[in-house]
N, C-alpha and C positions, 0 to 999 in steps of 0.2 A: 674813375681813376683805375689804371691798369695794375695788374699783379706785380709785386715787387720782383726785381731781377737781381741775380747774383753773378759775380765774376769769379772765374778760376784762372789764375795766371798760368799760362802754358810754360812749363819749364824750358828755359833756354836750351837749345840743342835737340829738342823733340823733333824726330823725323817728320818731314812733310806728309809722308804716307799715314802716319798716326793722326795728324791734324785733319787731313782730308777724310779719313775714316770717321772721325768724330762728327765732323760737319755733315757728312752724308747720312749718318745714322741717328743723330740726336737733333732735337729742336733747339739749336744754339746758333749764335752768330759770333764771328770773330771781331773783337774790338781792340783798340790800342789803349794801353794804360801807362801812365808815367809813374814810376816807382823809384824810390831811393834804394840803392843797393849798398850793402855793408859787408861784403866778403871779398876775398882775394885782395887785389890792390885798390878796391873801390871803398872810399870812405864817405858814403852818403851821396855818391854820384847819382844824378837823375838819369834814368834809362827809360826808353820807351819799349814796353813789352807787349806781347800779344796775350789776349785772354779770351776764354769762352764766356759768353754771357747767355744766361737763361734762367728759367724758374729753378727754385731751390732743389726740388726733387730731381730735376733733370741734371743739374750741375753735380749733385752728389753721385749720380750714376756715371756721369762723364769722368769725374775724378777717379772712381774705381777703375773704369775702363782704361784711362790714360796710364795710370800707374801699372796696371796689369800688362798692357802692351809694351811699356818701357822695360819692365822686368824681362819680358820675352825677348825684346830687342837686344838687351845687353847680356842675355844668356843666364839669368838667374832662375828662370823657370823652364 
Protein backbone atom coordinates (compact mmCIF):
# COMPACT_ATOMS: atom_id res chain seq x y z
CA UNK A 1 0.00 0.00 0.00
CA UNK A 2 1.37 3.42 -1.00
CA UNK A 3 1.87 6.42 1.20
CA UNK A 4 -1.22 8.56 1.76
CA UNK A 5 -1.50 11.62 -0.48
CA UNK A 6 -3.06 14.99 0.24
CA UNK A 7 -4.57 17.67 -1.98
CA UNK A 8 -4.23 21.43 -1.82
CA UNK A 9 -6.81 23.32 -3.85
CA UNK A 10 -5.10 25.88 -6.07
CA UNK A 11 -6.77 29.22 -5.36
CA UNK A 12 -8.77 30.32 -8.42
CA UNK A 13 -6.89 33.08 -10.23
CA UNK A 14 -3.43 31.81 -9.28
CA UNK A 15 -1.05 32.83 -12.08
CA UNK A 16 0.16 30.01 -14.33
CA UNK A 17 3.76 31.01 -13.58
CA UNK A 18 3.25 30.17 -9.89
CA UNK A 19 1.60 26.84 -10.73
CA UNK A 20 4.43 25.95 -13.12
CA UNK A 21 7.05 26.91 -10.54
CA UNK A 22 5.46 24.61 -7.95
CA UNK A 23 5.22 21.67 -10.37
CA UNK A 24 8.85 22.15 -11.44
CA UNK A 25 10.23 22.42 -7.89
CA UNK A 26 8.14 20.01 -5.81
CA UNK A 27 7.13 16.36 -6.11
CA UNK A 28 3.44 17.04 -6.81
CA UNK A 29 0.97 16.43 -9.59
CA UNK A 30 -1.95 18.57 -10.71
CA UNK A 31 -5.35 16.93 -10.35
CA UNK A 32 -8.97 17.96 -10.89
CA UNK A 33 -11.29 18.14 -7.87
CA UNK A 34 -15.00 18.85 -7.83
CA UNK A 35 -15.94 21.11 -4.93
CA UNK A 36 -19.11 22.90 -3.90
CA UNK A 37 -18.63 26.66 -3.76
CA UNK A 38 -20.47 28.89 -1.29
CA UNK A 39 -19.37 32.45 -1.97
CA UNK A 40 -20.24 35.40 -4.20
CA UNK A 41 -23.29 34.36 -6.23
CA UNK A 42 -22.67 30.61 -5.84
CA UNK A 43 -24.91 28.72 -3.46
CA UNK A 44 -23.40 25.26 -3.43
CA UNK A 45 -22.60 25.23 -7.14
CA UNK A 46 -20.32 22.33 -8.08
CA UNK A 47 -17.09 23.58 -9.70
CA UNK A 48 -14.13 21.68 -11.07
CA UNK A 49 -10.97 23.07 -9.50
CA UNK A 50 -7.29 22.28 -9.81
CA UNK A 51 -5.30 20.93 -6.88
CA UNK A 52 -1.74 19.91 -6.12
CA UNK A 53 -1.48 16.31 -4.91
CA UNK A 54 1.47 14.93 -2.96
CA UNK A 55 2.76 13.68 0.37
CA UNK A 56 1.70 15.64 3.44
CA UNK A 57 5.12 17.17 4.16
CA UNK A 58 5.48 18.26 0.53
CA UNK A 59 1.97 19.75 0.38
CA UNK A 60 2.67 21.74 3.55
CA UNK A 61 5.76 23.26 1.88
CA UNK A 62 3.80 23.87 -1.33
CA UNK A 63 1.11 25.73 0.61
CA UNK A 64 3.69 28.03 2.20
CA UNK A 65 5.33 28.67 -1.18
CA UNK A 66 2.05 29.34 -3.02
CA UNK A 67 0.83 31.87 -0.46
CA UNK A 68 4.23 33.58 -0.32
CA UNK A 69 4.31 33.92 -4.10
CA UNK A 70 0.71 35.15 -4.20
CA UNK A 71 1.54 37.84 -1.62
CA UNK A 72 4.50 38.93 -3.75
CA UNK A 73 2.33 38.91 -6.88
CA UNK A 74 -0.32 41.19 -5.39
CA UNK A 75 2.28 43.43 -3.77
CA UNK A 76 1.83 42.65 -0.08
CA UNK A 77 5.49 41.70 0.32
